[in-house]
LUMKE-212618 format. One line per 8 residues: number of its first residue (from 0); for each residue x, y, z of C-alpha. Coordinates in steps of 0.001 Angstrom, whole numbers, plus 500000, padded with zeros to 6 digits. Layout:
# LUMKE-212618
NUM	X/Y/Z | ...
END
This chain:
# LUMKE-212618
0	508575/509823/538320 | 505944/507177/538744 | 502331/508258/538794 | 500451/507525/542044 | 498468/504296/542162 | 494975/505525/542891 | 493184/502258/542052 | 495105/499767/544115
8	492237/497638/545425 | 489619/498295/542772 | 488353/495337/540689 | 489543/495270/537130 | 486100/495920/535667 | 485605/498990/537853 | 489142/500128/537200 | 488526/499935/533465
16	485438/502075/533720 | 486979/504540/536143 | 489863/505164/533817 | 487595/505402/530823 | 489169/502366/529229 | 487887/500537/526193 | 490052/497510/525685 | 488389/496413/522484
24	490456/497247/519449 | 487761/496356/516951 | 485952/499657/516933 | 487153/502810/515228 | 489717/504870/517073 | 492522/507211/516262 | 496037/505881/515886 | 497408/507083/519165
32	494534/505688/521209 | 494648/502397/519400 | 498386/502084/520044 | 497950/502973/523689 | 495144/500482/524058 | 493010/503039/525898 | 489736/504822/525337 | 489719/507060/522324
40	490238/510632/523476 | 489382/513387/520995 | 492175/514640/518797 | 493650/517822/520239 | 494506/520850/518099 | 496990/523097/519896 | 497633/526738/518982 | 500292/529093/520302
48	499315/532780/520466 | 502276/535018/521243 | 502107/538540/522660 | 504166/540860/520456 | 504795/544599/520163 | 505874/545572/523678 | 506162/548425/524592 | 504425/549938/521545
56	501228/548353/520228 | 500505/545009/521859 | 498824/542299/519821 | 498280/538567/519987 | 499560/536727/516954 | 499339/533047/516186 | 502904/531784/515677 | 502584/528009/515880
64	500159/525109/515790 | 500310/521396/516574 | 498284/518273/515965 | 500846/515536/515714 | 503707/517683/514484 | 504664/521333/514691 | 503954/524003/512096 | 505610/527397/512501
72	504353/530610/510985 | 507001/531962/508656 | 506123/535632/508911 | 508389/536852/506138 | 507063/534330/503644 | 503477/534641/504855 | 502886/530899/505085 | 502973/527933/507402
80	506082/525811/507479 | 506079/522156/506543 | 505092/519900/509465 | 508135/518738/511410 | 509091/517003/514631 | 509366/519702/517346 | 512630/520146/519215 | 512826/521846/522613
88	515551/523192/524851 | 515856/521561/528259 | 515763/524911/530149 | 512393/525762/528564 | 510853/522608/530042 | 512451/523235/533421 | 511227/526852/533519 | 507759/525756/532459
96	507642/523243/535286 | 508744/525839/537792 | 506150/528350/536596 | 503311/525792/536684 | 504350/524639/540173 | 504001/528212/541471 | 501106/529265/539272 | 497407/528606/539016
104	496019/525178/538108 | 492264/524910/537534 | 490966/521427/536722 | 487366/520975/535580 | 486776/524702/535361 | 483036/525407/534813 | 483577/528483/532576 | 481222/528676/529570
112	482807/531572/527695 | 486136/533272/527165 | 485083/536142/529441 | 484230/533795/532320 | 487495/531932/531810 | 489582/535099/531864 | 487788/536385/534940 | 488464/533190/536886
120	492132/533228/535896 | 492864/536843/536824 | 490829/536700/540063 | 493181/534043/541373 | 496257/536159/540678 | 497572/538557/543331 | 497275/541658/541210 | 495984/545149/541875
128	492534/546001/540488 | 494116/548281/537882 | 496480/545563/536631 | 493641/543056/536593 | 491629/545340/534344 | 494555/545831/531971 | 495298/542114/531900 | 491641/541220/531303
136	491374/543659/528415 | 494569/542242/526934 | 493461/538632/527219 | 490109/539415/525575 | 491841/541122/522667 | 491195/539352/519383 | 494316/537540/518125 | 495653/537764/514607
144	495490/534446/512746 | 497015/533268/509505 | 494129/531370/507966 | 494287/529708/504573 | 491021/529053/502770 | 491260/527383/499358 | 494531/529008/498446 | 493638/532431/499978
152	495455/533498/503114 | 493472/535575/505605 | 494975/537709/508289 | 492451/538936/510800 | 491890/542629/511036 | 493580/544902/513543 | 493229/543717/517120 | 489960/544636/518748
160	489215/545251/522389 | 486868/543212/524471 | 483268/543281/523440 | 480049/541403/523879 | 480788/539125/520918 | 484056/537672/522122 | 482628/534157/521712 | 481451/534637/518107
168	483905/533053/515639 | 485130/535068/512696 | 483815/534361/509206 | 487220/533267/507935 | 487482/530788/510814 | 484573/528814/509429 | 486234/528785/505981 | 489537/527480/507288
176	490679/524532/505154 | 492417/523075/508212 | 489004/522227/509632 | 488593/519495/507002 | 491631/517677/508399 | 490160/517507/511906 | 487981/514494/512705 | 484548/514948/514292
184	484765/515609/518005 | 488188/517235/517889 | 489027/519688/520660 | 491363/522668/520938 | 493985/523873/523379 | 495152/527488/523470 | 498587/528484/524766 | 499161/532212/525345
192	502729/533352/526010 | 504698/536565/525903 | 506434/539396/527735 | 504372/542084/529479 | 506126/545111/530897 | 503582/546143/533558 | 503908/542789/535339 | 506321/542562/538228
200	506178/538761/538556 | 505529/535959/536073 | 501930/534827/535700 | 501293/531168/534940 | 497972/529358/534667 | 496852/525963/533400 | 493111/525392/532966 | 491189/522278/532004
208	487598/523067/531191 | 484981/520712/532548 | 482964/521027/529334 | 484743/522067/526122 | 483444/525351/524766 | 484156/527453/521672 | 486214/530431/522860 | 485351/532713/519963
216	488278/533797/517805 | 490896/532567/520287 | 491876/529689/517989 | 491939/529749/514202 | 489587/526745/514002 | 486196/527276/515701 | 486072/524025/517664 | 485445/523560/521394
224	488477/524214/523597 | 489433/521872/526426 | 492720/523398/527718 | 493953/526918/528286 | 497531/527772/529261 | 498761/531280/530123 | 502482/532124/530408 | 503244/535839/530890
232	505961/537776/532660 | 508090/540893/532677 | 510836/541257/530043 | 513971/539568/531309 | 517127/538208/529685 | 517040/534498/528913 | 513491/534158/530209 | 512274/532732/526854
240	508481/532880/527105 | 508232/531925/523439 | 510131/528697/524075 | 508116/528075/527228 | 504925/528407/525184 | 506276/525977/522607 | 507173/523571/525404 | 503608/523712/526769
248	502169/523111/523296 | 504497/520172/522643 | 503514/518667/525984 | 499843/518868/525081 | 500509/517278/521695 | 502114/514241/523343 | 499591/511350/523582 | 500763/510105/526978
256	500881/513552/528598 | 497494/514358/527111 | 496023/511113/528468 | 497418/511855/531929 | 496413/515504/532085 | 492856/514701/531018 | 492583/512505/534118 | 494694/514596/536520
264	492974/515565/539761 | 495453/518021/541248 | 498712/519859/540670 | 500707/516831/541773 | 499237/514727/538968 | 500003/517452/536431 | 503642/517741/537502 | 503966/513955/537593
272	502835/513810/533967 | 505397/516461/533059 | 508144/514550/534867 | 507181/511385/533004 | 507552/513312/529768 | 511009/514493/530852 | 512052/510921/531550 | 511438/510055/527918
280	513234/513066/526472 | 516317/512446/524349 | 519026/515094/524734 | 521318/515999/521850 | 524693/517491/522822 | 525274/521103/521718 | 527555/521641/518746 | 526831/518199/517276
288	523810/519202/515219 | 522128/522231/513697 | 519454/523425/516096 | 517713/525312/513279 | 517266/522158/511206 | 513748/520771/511023 | 513303/517031/511415 | 510756/515685/508904
296	507941/513475/510232 | 508692/509733/510239 | 506921/507518/507727 | 505596/505347/510540 | 504989/506534/514086 | 506741/504397/516730 | 504749/502312/519144 | 503577/504088/522309
304	503183/500965/524467 | 506325/501477/526496 | 505350/505040/527379 | 502131/503989/529091 | 501719/505277/532625 | 502595/502646/535217 | 498990/502298/536404 | 497907/501940/532813
312	500408/499096/532325 | 499009/497368/535413 | 495454/497769/534181 | 496432/496419/530780 | 498133/493428/532368 | 495137/492636/534571 | 492772/493029/531660 | 494868/490698/529554
320	494724/488085/532280 | 490965/488454/532618 | 490439/488088/528884 | 492747/485083/528840 | 490608/483337/531443 | 487246/484207/529912 | 487958/484216/526173 | 491042/481994/525904
328	492938/484763/524137 | 496167/484682/526092 | 499720/485257/524965 | 499687/481964/523056 | 497170/483297/520535 | 499715/483261/517658 | 499957/479458/518038 | 496233/479000/517475
336	495286/478579/513788 | 492853/481011/512297 | 489204/480046/512053 | 489471/479312/508314 | 492298/476804/508912 | 490818/474762/511763 | 489919/471150/511056 | 486307/470156/511659
344	486926/466431/511341 | 483986/466000/508931 | 483892/465429/505198 | 483565/468790/503467 | 483383/470355/506937 | 485729/473178/505966 | 483684/473896/502829 | 480474/474112/504842
352	482106/476457/507358 | 483364/478703/504541 | 479879/478947/503028 | 478286/479752/506392 | 480928/482349/507150 | 480722/484110/503777 | 476943/483994/503237 | 476076/486918/505603
360	478540/489136/503706 | 477101/488391/500274 | 474769/491444/499973 | 477505/493803/501146 | 479872/492294/498581 | 477887/494228/495988 | 476873/497297/497996 | 480450/497998/499071
368	481438/498335/495400 | 479424/501550/495021 | 482480/503774/495258 | 484425/505755/492594 | 487603/503884/493506 | 486078/500700/492127 | 485736/502334/488709 | 489476/502909/488431
376	490090/499385/489691 | 487859/497985/486933 | 489743/499873/484210 | 493140/498895/485585 | 492425/495199/486102 | 490447/494935/482851 | 493415/496120/480820 | 495744/493871/482792
384	493401/490913/482305 | 493003/491562/478580 | 496774/491860/478216 | 497218/488648/480127 | 494578/486869/478013 | 496170/488079/474772 | 499693/487199/475841 | 498989/483803/477334
392	496530/483053/474524 | 499266/483666/472001 | 501756/481605/473990 | 499198/478813/474333 | 498522/478898/470599 | 502240/478515/469924 | 502574/475732/472503 | 499582/473740/471188
400	500064/474511/467487 | 496644/476156/467218 | 494616/473671/469266 | 493840/476589/471563 | 494309/480290/471014 | 493352/483835/471850 | 489612/483280/471453 | 489642/480373/473916
408	491730/482519/476243 | 489189/485360/476148 | 486190/483091/476543 | 487729/480970/479291 | 488901/484032/481228 | 485429/485571/481065 | 483482/482441/481999 | 485798/481105/484706
416	486568/484505/486184 | 482947/485658/486393 | 481815/482359/487923 | 484618/482491/490479 | 483768/486071/491499 | 480161/485054/492091 | 480833/481879/494092 | 484318/482119/495637
424	485196/482744/499255 | 487749/485414/498353 | 486333/487364/495376 | 489338/489696/495272 | 491224/486851/493624 | 491646/487160/489855 | 491675/483900/487920 | 493994/483768/484951
432	496381/481612/483000 | 499676/481369/484840 | 503216/480571/483825 | 503486/477244/485693 | 500187/475957/484251 | 501251/477082/480763 | 504466/475093/481141 | 502431/472013/482016
440	500097/472569/479031 | 503121/472707/476715 | 504504/469467/478139 | 501129/467732/477827 | 500806/468733/474172 | 504363/467650/473406 | 503641/464260/474950 | 500443/463908/472883
448	502205/464886/469668 | 505173/462565/470229 | 502910/459571/470849 | 500291/460459/468195 | 497529/461060/470729 | 494469/463220/470249 | 495401/466172/472449 | 492054/467684/473479
456	490371/464367/474516 | 493504/463396/476448 | 493502/466827/478066 | 489818/466383/478935 | 490524/463263/480994 | 493469/464944/482707 | 491107/467777/483661 | 488464/465350/484921
464	490980/463609/487163 | 492394/466918/488396 | 488893/468068/489343 | 488369/464756/491145 | 491627/465024/493085 | 490887/468642/494036 | 487444/467648/495326 | 489121/464961/497437
472	491456/467646/498840 | 488410/469794/499658 | 486602/466884/501309 | 489613/466013/503498 | 490237/469667/504450 | 493732/469550/502968 | 493719/473348/502728 | 494687/473541/506400
480	498177/472561/505218 | 498648/476121/503986 | 499756/476901/507535 | 503070/475398/506459 | 503382/477953/503658 | 505589/480492/505410 | 507046/483622/503904 | 509944/481537/502574
488	507579/479581/500303 | 505425/482586/499430 | 508399/484725/498424 | 509917/481986/496293 | 506670/481464/494427 | 505884/485189/494096 | 509421/485922/492858 | 509115/483142/490269
496	505802/484462/488934 | 507131/488043/488869 | 510198/486920/486926 | 507939/485107/484451 | 506058/488377/483881 | 509305/490289/483379 | 510778/487598/481148 | 507662/487401/478977
504	507459/491186/478600 | 511104/491485/477569 | 510842/488378/475384 | 507883/489806/473497 | 509802/493004/472822 | 512767/491031/471497 | 510396/489170/469206 | 509238/492519/467844
512	512789/493388/466878 | 512884/490201/464810 | 509511/490836/463189 | 510433/494464/462504 | 514220/494503/461969 | 516057/497533/463268 | 517149/499519/460222 | 520732/500691/460550
520	522554/503117/458232 | 523630/501215/455166 | 520934/498527/455404 | 518940/497931/452196 | 515755/499639/453348 | 517053/502193/455830 | 514342/504813/456118 | 513634/504902/452408
528	510897/505691/450032 | 512512/503725/447224 | 511486/505071/443792 | 512050/502479/441116 | 513874/503889/438024 | 511772/505202/435215 | 513297/504741/431748 | 514815/507992/430625
536	514200/509572/433966 | 516604/512018/435529 | 518289/511737/438882 | 516279/513395/441587 | 516308/513753/445360 | 514151/510613/445577 | 516766/508400/443867 | 520072/509835/445012
544	522099/507613/447317 | 524468/510335/448488 | 524246/514107/448900 | 526295/516162/446527 | 527879/518307/449213 | 527453/519454/452810 | 524811/522023/451949 | 522899/519429/449987
552	522980/517175/453077 | 521263/519864/455113 | 518519/520429/452568 | 517716/516768/451928 | 514956/514950/453748 | 517097/512475/455646 | 514126/510117/456055 | 513833/509724/452305
560	517316/508667/451268 | 517455/505967/448575 | 519933/503150/449173 | 519186/500619/446437 | 516643/499440/443963 | 514351/496828/445536 | 511930/494506/443817 | 508465/494223/445432
568	509235/490832/447090 | 512509/492149/448476 | 510756/495290/449651 | 508268/493184/451616 | 511034/491016/453079 | 512844/494092/454346 | 509728/495358/456121 | 508618/497703/453364
576	505339/498190/451561 | 505284/498150/447715 | 503455/501237/446565 | 503229/501775/442809 | 506719/501808/441368 | 508250/502494/444790 | 508956/500766/448103 | 507747/502539/451200
584	509217/501626/454592 | 508457/503231/457925 | 511756/503789/459708 | 512580/501751/462808 | 509285/500267/463960 | 511260/498291/466529 | 512837/501454/467912 | 509521/503236/468298
592	507976/500094/469785 | 510751/500125/472355 | 510019/503805/472956 | 506347/503043/473621 | 507330/500082/475807 | 509623/502156/478026 | 507252/505127/478054 | 504332/503116/479375
600	506506/501331/481943 | 508306/504415/483262 | 505182/506578/483224 | 503197/503977/485171 | 506016/503675/487714 | 506290/507446/488075 | 502544/507933/488547 | 502443/505122/491075
608	504952/506971/493243 | 503113/510298/492928 | 500996/509202/495913 | 503978/509656/498258 | 505477/512678/496515 | 505262/516317/497532 | 503632/517507/494335 | 499942/518343/493911
616	497173/518167/496542 | 496518/514827/498176 | 493318/514233/496179 | 495141/514746/492871 | 497996/512503/493975 | 495594/509734/494877 | 493742/509937/491555 | 496977/509908/489546
624	498242/506940/491539 | 494986/504965/491250 | 494831/505527/487481 | 498586/505139/486891 | 498366/502201/484505 | 495299/503579/482707 | 496999/506945/482154 | 500161/505196/481009
632	498198/503235/478410 | 496409/506389/477222 | 499726/508197/476916 | 501211/505350/474887 | 498170/505221/472594 | 498268/508996/472111 | 501966/508963/471298 | 501437/506127/468827
640	498551/507950/467149 | 500553/511185/466974 | 503512/509497/465290 | 501205/507556/462980 | 503439/504496/462959 | 502435/500990/462015 | 503339/499501/465369 | 501807/496094/466181
648	498361/496546/467673 | 496199/494465/469965 | 494667/491563/468043 | 491150/490751/469184 | 489184/487873/467636 | 486343/489039/465394 | 484534/485731/464975 | 483110/483554/467689
656	484406/480119/466768 | 487140/477771/468048 | 490657/478373/466870 | 491146/474777/465731 | 489241/474288/462468 | 486648/471555/462417 | 486010/471169/466141 | 482955/472143/468130
664	482789/473757/471544 | 482354/470405/473344 | 485378/468120/473408 | 484798/464462/472594 | 485763/462299/475592 | 487656/459718/473517 | 488328/460828/469967 | 490951/458549/468431
672	492637/457702/471734 | 492570/454169/473245 | 490292/453572/476223 | 493147/452874/478665 | 494345/456453/478267 | 491510/457542/480522 | 493217/455653/483351 | 496767/456601/482348
680	495752/460274/482582 | 495774/459950/486367 | 499578/460264/486485 | 499883/463697/484824 | 496650/464678/486598 | 498255/463937/489962 | 501210/466187/489158 | 498909/468900/487847
688	496753/468633/490974 | 499816/469370/493096 | 500591/472344/490877 | 497004/473654/491019 | 496880/473249/494803 | 500204/475036/495315 | 499471/477766/492781 | 495987/478428/494141
696	496693/478205/497855 | 499987/480114/497917 | 498235/483005/496205 | 495335/482669/498661 | 497723/482779/501626 | 499414/485905/500257 | 496089/487672/499666 | 494641/486760/503063
704	497527/487909/505241 | 496474/489554/508497 | 498284/492810/507711 | 495847/493400/504823 | 493078/493784/507430 | 490398/491897/505518 | 487132/492019/507472 | 485121/489350/505666
712	487529/486478/506101 | 489011/483960/503697 | 487607/480850/502062 | 490434/478432/501285 | 488188/475369/500961 | 485487/477163/498987 | 488020/478689/496588 | 489609/475311/495862
720	486155/473811/495324 | 485329/476522/492760 | 488641/475951/490975 | 487903/472203/490791 | 484448/472772/489267 | 485826/475301/486781 | 488638/472904/485906 | 486022/470379/484823
728	484035/472991/482867 | 487027/474395/480957 | 488258/470881/480128 | 484903/469952/478592 | 484839/473150/476517 | 488492/472907/475502 | 489340/476206/477235 | 492564/476987/479128
736	492886/476020/482780 | 492697/478823/485329 | 493943/479361/488881 | 494572/482414/491028 | 497021/484819/489411 | 499319/486203/492103 | 500462/489389/490385 | 497105/490500/488987
744	495336/489613/492247 | 497805/491739/494209 | 497283/494526/491688 | 493525/494185/492226 | 493926/494529/495985 | 496316/497451/495588 | 493779/499321/493460 | 491197/498876/496259
752	493289/500127/499185 | 491387/502159/501751 | 493313/504922/503506 | 492361/507484/506097 | 491213/510845/504793 | 491460/512951/507940 | 495222/513166/508392 | 497011/515729/510484
760	499582/517837/508619 | 502719/515742/508254 | 500922/512485/509061 | 500996/509787/506411 | 497574/508337/505566 | 496979/505234/507640 | 496114/501977/505919 | 492513/500999/506740
768	492193/497809/504728 | 490871/496697/501356 | 487510/497507/499797 | 486200/493936/499776 | 483497/493274/497193 | 482673/491087/494197 | 481556/493620/491620 | 484914/494853/490288
776	486103/491372/489377 | 482721/490449/487939 | 482617/493560/485713 | 486223/492983/484639 | 485454/489488/483382 | 482211/490549/481711 | 484141/493249/479849 | 486769/490676/478956
784	484104/488517/477336 | 482708/491537/475496 | 486154/492461/474228 | 485586/490184/471252 | 482951/492697/470117 | 485028/495780/471035 | 487608/495126/468354 | 487053/498512/466609
792	488243/500289/469774 | 490795/497874/471217 | 492584/497476/467891 | 494202/500892/468392 | 496087/499822/471544 | 499749/499131/470661 | 501067/495840/471983 | 504359/497424/473191
800	502292/499570/475550 | 500645/496503/477041 | 504029/494795/477332 | 505213/497825/479283 | 502320/497398/481712 | 503252/493723/482007 | 506788/494716/482930 | 505452/497275/485402
808	503354/494647/487146 | 506243/492202/487361 | 508765/494744/488635 | 506479/496232/491264 | 505439/492776/492482 | 509070/491717/492738 | 510110/494865/494576 | 507295/494533/497121
816	508526/491301/498711 | 510922/491199/501641 | 513221/488834/499787 | 514377/491597/497423 | 515381/493826/500322 | 517679/491097/501599 | 519073/490562/498099 | 520013/494244/498043
824	521892/493749/501313 | 524200/491326/499488 | 525422/494201/497314 | 525718/496854/500042 | 528734/497541/502232 | 527825/497286/505890 | 528160/501021/506502 | 525595/501810/503803
832	522995/499242/504816 | 519663/500544/506128 | 518947/500255/509828 | 516623/497272/509545 | 515448/495707/512778 | 516353/492355/511278 | 520024/493310/511298 | 519873/494177/515008
840	518916/490632/515958 | 520467/488338/513351 | 524162/488348/512318 | 524700/489619/508797 | 526354/486375/507726 | 523246/484423/508765 | 521024/486838/506844 | 523157/486356/503733
848	523052/482567/504163 | 519258/482571/504342 | 519043/484826/501269 | 521513/482659/499355 | 519408/479560/500033 | 516333/481358/498718 | 518231/482470/495612 | 519429/478916/495002
856	515867/477570/495295 | 514581/480256/492922 | 517317/479504/490387 | 516604/475786/490582 | 512881/476383/490019 | 513623/478537/486971 | 516029/475982/485497 | 513589/473114/485951
864	510768/475190/484475 | 512837/475913/481383 | 514033/472347/480692 | 512342/469084/479615 | 512362/468143/483302 | 509576/470665/483847 | 507158/467761/484323 | 508379/467549/487933
872	507960/471295/488400 | 504895/470876/490697 | 506918/468604/492967 | 509660/471230/493184 | 507139/473835/494320 | 506045/471442/497020 | 509714/470903/497795 | 509977/474530/498944
880	508015/473557/502045 | 510460/470718/502677 | 513451/473032/502256 | 511909/475451/504734 | 511382/472587/507185 | 515027/471559/506783 | 516157/475077/507650 | 515192/474368/511260
888	518455/472376/511441 | 520452/475360/510179 | 518843/478346/511898 | 517626/478808/515441 | 513913/479524/516112 | 514761/483088/517101 | 516579/483642/513792 | 513704/482150/511833
896	511297/484371/513742 | 513057/487429/512303 | 514024/485987/508919 | 510780/484217/508102 | 507851/482866/510126 | 507506/479925/512457 | 505819/476724/511382 | 503097/475324/513668
904	505450/472840/515345 | 508042/475547/515945 | 505423/477822/517509 | 504436/475088/519950 | 508010/474159/520849 | 509671/477566/521035 | 510113/478894/524590 | 507864/481703/525710
912	510779/484132/525825 | 511544/483367/522204 | 508436/485224/521137 | 509269/488468/522902 | 508990/490545/519736 | 505304/489662/519567 | 504518/490836/523128 | 504730/494556/523736
920	504338/494151/527513 | 507163/491672/527982 | 509023/494090/530189 | 512052/494339/527924 | 513806/497675/527701 | 515029/497100/524166 | 513791/499845/521902 | 512835/497409/519172
928	511728/494304/521063 | 508123/494786/519971 | 508815/495484/516320 | 509251/492997/513526 | 511121/493313/510257 | 507931/492970/508253 | 505760/496084/508731 | 502213/495483/509839
936	500966/497897/507194 | 501459/496000/503947 | 503485/497443/501125 | 501304/496435/498233 | 503221/498134/495484 | 501062/496442/492894 | 501195/498616/497270 | 503029/498245/499822
944	503598/501111/498849
END
């Protein structure tokens, strides 16, 4: 039933104000109001008080409560049930409608107390004075609540009769822990239902108070009440007043019904709102499901746009048109590039705009870091950064044969990272050595060695030219080209980097098995304390190779079985330690290293998922999840210390001097190289510039996605400018080159997620954005530089533990991208595939084709990276954009809209109807036309969730 159009000829501005609309979505509002696009109404807490005990002792008892979902009082267990989606019977709604149509409806009732409210309700009923007195005394009777305060459940005392203090809340009401979950300004609604023998006819009343008022102990939470619903009647078979009360409570918990009833002016409006609710009800046939089963709350609430009242849809449409004319924000807004990616047409115009846009936020970039969450983020990212510096420093030392090493990695990470956090447009970015840049460094050194060139001076000129080319890209505003980096390119690059993390972590563990051979039974030094023979000595347990019998086997120390007589050099070769006349070996260092590796990885993964588990209070879950990697490292260190094994530990430089003997901190510009090499360096510099641009800007695009809800904006031009300056600085000092590290930067953002605290029972915390500031990154890099002097502490951290954290970061980053979900579809039979919206709009064969193309591109990138042809690796990254452009000949725009994203040209050329999923008011009746495959709340698994 359509609601009456009461504002037919009213101007839009007046209509907005008359309906209480606030069409701005920038300000704070609750989820339902934001989805409805209307003014933010207070959250409503609904309580059902049921009359029990007829005909003996009558009492009111709270049996149910609602905010977003239903909680039932389980009387036998003495607790509240888990929040669940309420289910109703159709007759209960029909009977409720009939009773309200014949009963009393008071809108904007001026009552200021429970006594005044009860008097106005019973005066309107056609009852005898005696029955009115009995009913008034019953309604003023104090109800029995089940209140939980810090683990203690309170049941109110025996019911009391009416008194002068009926509006004074009980002491336990003020201690109710549920009050902490209610946002400021929340209101209450009380539903009273039950059977009453002295009534001859049903009594129904619905009251909306003009001013909300605290009705004493009527509700378990002492907040002002806005609605009051009374449903009483004589005992009768199949009357079901309990179900009618539940139906009234569920109605009031519905956002659309609540919006309508707050603005209803008469009984007709109230019934129209109820009929609208009935039109949206889904009926399940009897016998096809268990009516006693409780449906758990969904992870994400569906959109409420289609359930707007008809007049609200008209108002929204008119308001959209008005805003389109005045602010140029019409339905074509997705085609318009963001402010950061608009060309100014001036040299360094984009850089100037970035500086002007970020400057007002600079003080808050430090003040916003004053939060305990930032402390956990510093610990997490510091350990990840140190691990990255150690690992890539070691790899760089191997690739350059000692020209650069761990010390340069630590110093370069600290200097470049701290400077970037102070000056960059997006300070959440973490600079680090990356796999693609390391590949290029290895190729550059190999070229220098093969042609007898002085590596560091040659590298200096490559860095100078790269900085020059990057400055040219900044001056020409080339960063606007990142609009062509769609999800296809981002996922390919992110998957490649994640695989590099996983490959390096597993590769390092395999190297440990070579450095510490696995000792198998029968090997020369299997778990032995080898006692060399003493002339004239007798056989003892220390020198026996075999037990004498079965009982002797049980009494021997199996870790001290002698296998052979080893000389000191052979003892050392087998991983032992000569000690006096004996050879001491610690059994299976590789095995225990693998144990530490898996322990840290699995423990970090488990703690990360504690946030969404059902164990522990929400505060504990959040702390465990935020400190997952830190706790995993502490557990690994504790286990290593308890076992007392000589596992490989973190190696931190103890002296502040370059790794290469004989060189200073400043690199000579020429050395022994010919002068023409300064010009020839432009060719590798051009390729490296492409790599730096792609590596930096793809990461920047991923970090600045709209679904992350960053308030302070991006700075693509400013970030590239900072990278160019730091490229020049690190080249002069002979330090590694640094760009944005995708995995660690995502981990940094994940550790700074902001989520709502006031959540209704059963409601998942809503994602509020990222805590944007500069201090966490700055402190991380300062600590990284100080790590050279923290060797006495850091030397106790086992390297297998850090490799486990590396694996954790790679796996979680890989699992967070949409590409992996489609890869899983390749291995699933159709009947077991999840109900993804993507599969409702694109044929499965087309989905598999798109995924196969991505897999082929990823495999080709990996092969090229691992072969001597890696010199063209930067061009292949750029080729991903070309492959995505070529896919326009294979897939239709509508398919690409669901599978990926549209490029700027596609957005301009696609018909208006092709973008229906982006427009919730398109008029389509499809249940998923306004939803996309990619959720708007990001899953940043390293978040994201």
